[in-house]
C-alpha positions as CSV (number, residue, x, y, z in Angstrom):
1,M,20.9,1.7,2.6
2,R,23.4,3.0,-0.5
3,R,25.0,5.6,2.1
4,K,25.4,2.9,5.2
5,I,27.3,0.4,2.4
6,V,29.9,3.1,1.4
7,E,30.3,4.4,4.6
8,V,31.8,0.5,5.6
9,L,33.8,1.1,2.6
10,D,35.2,4.4,2.7
11,R,35.9,3.2,6.8
12,E,37.1,-0.6,6.4
13,I,38.4,-1.3,3.0
14,N,39.5,1.6,1.3
15,P,41.7,2.6,3.6
16,Y,43.7,-0.6,3.0
17,V,43.9,-0.6,-0.2
18,A,45.2,2.7,-1.0
19,G,47.9,1.8,0.3
20,H,48.0,0.0,-2.9
21,G,47.1,3.5,-5.0
22,G,42.9,1.6,-5.5
23,K,39.9,2.6,-4.1
24,I,36.3,0.5,-4.3
25,E,33.5,2.4,-5.2
26,L,30.0,1.6,-4.6
27,E,27.8,1.9,-7.8
28,D,24.4,-0.1,-7.3
29,F,22.7,-1.3,-4.9
30,V,19.8,-3.5,-6.4
31,D,17.7,-6.2,-4.5
32,G,20.4,-7.0,-2.4
33,D,22.9,-6.9,-5.1
34,V,26.2,-4.7,-4.6
35,Y,27.3,-3.1,-7.2
36,L,31.5,-2.1,-7.1
37,R,33.7,-0.9,-8.8
38,M,37.6,-1.2,-8.2
39,T,40.0,1.9,-9.8
40,G,44.0,2.9,-9.2
41,G,45.9,0.3,-8.7
42,C,43.0,-2.4,-7.8
43,Q,41.6,-2.2,-11.9
44,G,44.1,-5.3,-13.6
45,C,45.1,-6.3,-10.2
46,S,46.2,-10.2,-9.9
47,A,45.2,-9.9,-6.2
48,S,41.5,-7.7,-6.9
49,S,39.7,-11.1,-6.4
50,A,41.2,-12.1,-3.7
51,T,40.4,-8.4,-2.0
52,L,37.3,-8.9,-3.5
53,K,36.2,-11.7,-1.8
54,Q,38.0,-11.7,1.6
55,G,37.8,-8.1,2.4
56,V,34.8,-6.6,1.0
57,E,32.7,-9.4,1.0
58,K,33.2,-10.2,4.2
59,A,33.2,-6.3,5.6
60,L,29.5,-6.1,4.0
61,R,28.3,-9.4,5.0
62,K,29.7,-8.4,8.3
63,A,28.0,-5.7,8.8
64,F,24.7,-6.0,7.3
65,G,24.3,-9.7,7.0
66,D,21.3,-11.4,4.9
67,R,20.3,-7.9,3.0
68,I,23.3,-8.0,1.1
69,N,23.0,-11.1,-2.1
70,R,25.6,-10.7,-4.6
71,I,28.6,-9.3,-4.3
72,I,29.3,-7.8,-8.7
73,D,33.2,-6.8,-9.6
74,L,31.7,-4.2,-12.7
75,T,35.3,-3.5,-13.8
76,D,37.1,-4.3,-15.9
77,H,40.3,-5.2,-15.2
78,A,41.8,-6.3,-18.9
79,H,41.0,-2.6,-20.0
80,G,43.8,0.1,-19.5
81,E,47.2,-0.1,-18.1
82,N,47.9,-1.7,-13.9
83,P,48.8,1.8,-12.0
84,Y,50.1,-0.3,-9.1
85,Y,52.5,-2.6,-10.9
86,A,53.6,-0.3,-14.1
């Protein structure tokens, strides 16, 4: 399942966020919960929560349906500089 989630991220999500200098990585998949980390321009971006809900979550739910419980963002958005808006 982890490999399939990474494939969806790489095919449907990361090409879009790469245009803003970002990337979304799978940290873990446990009991239906997907743990993600946003890097680059996504870290600290004011639109990151919208990207997570409207982009990532929709794509994963479309691909995997009920096999996905929660999408959990592990990103520390308050840490460091925001490279996209710097």
